[in-house]
N, C-alpha and C positions, 0 to 999 in steps of 0.2 A: 880404293882410297886407303891411305895409311892411317891406322889408328894411333892414338897418342903413345901407346906402348912401343911403337916403332918409329919414334921421332928421328928424323935424320940427325946424324951425329953433331953437326954444327949447331942445330937448334937445341939439342940436348945439352951441349956444352954451354950455350947461352943461358939456359934455365939454371944449370948448375952454378954458373958464375953469379947470377942474381941471388940464388940461395946462399952462396958463400958470403956475399955482401950483407945480406939480411942477417945471417948468423952472427957476423962480426958486430953488428949494431943492434942485436936483438933486444937488449935492455934499454935502448935509447928511445924513449917515448916520442921524441921529436923527429925520429928518422922516418921519412916518408918519400913520396914520389920525387920531389925536387932533388933530394940528396941521392937517391938511387939512380935517377936519370943522369946526373952529373957523373956518378961513379961508373956508369956503363958507357959514358961518352955518347949519349943519345939525347935528343930533345924529349920532353915529356910526352909529346904526341907520338914520336917514333917509338918510344918505349911502350906506350899504351898499345899501339897497333901491333907491335911484335908479341907482347905478352897475350893480348887478346887473340891473335891468330894461333898461338901455340897452346893456350890453356883455356880459351873462351872466358877468361876472367878479366876484369879491369885491373889496372895496376894496383889500385887501392885494395880490391878484393883479394888479389894474389898475395899482397903483403899480409893482409889480415889472416888469410887462410894459413900462410906459412907460420905466423906467430901462434895461431891456435893449434896447429899440428905439433909444434914444439911444446906448447903448454900441455897438450894431451900426453905427449911422450914423458914429460917431466912428472905429470900426475901419476903415470903408470910405473915410473922407475925411481922416484925419489920420495923422501918423507917431508919435503917442503910443504908448507901450508898453501892453500889455494891462493891466498892473497900474495904470498911471496912469489909464487909461480906467475901470477898475473903481471906483477911488476917486472919480473925477470924476462918475460917475453914481450915487454913493451906496452902493456896496457896501463892507462893512467888510473882507472878505477876498477874495483873488483866487480861492481855491477855490470859495467860494459863488457868486461871479460866473460862474466857468467852468461850474459844475454847472447853475446856473439858465439860463445861455446855451444849454447843450447841450439842456436840457429844452425851452426855448422854440423854438429854431431847428434842432435836430437836428444841430448841429455845434459844436465847441469854438471859442472866440474866435480862437485861432491860425489856424484853418482859413480864416477870412475873409481873412486877409492873404496867403495863398499864391496 
């Protein structure tokens, strides 16, 4: 069985395409599953099945993980405040960003800076 590191090219391209769409709408807090499924030309359930099959994440979890990974990258590479970064990666509140970050990476956003 192929592991995710050797995704067939078509599927890899699909995930890259999704990430490109998410990147374009990163700071749009309202950008979620309906907009992404429209952009990808798939129904929400088709999109869910495809993302679930490729990443084992729901569409919502995939979007959240993408936003959090970008947030972590910004924390490591910029001098923006944690709240600026939270809003920049599409979170509406600092608390939600911080809690989701803790859940994803096992530490608070502030800890990355130290």
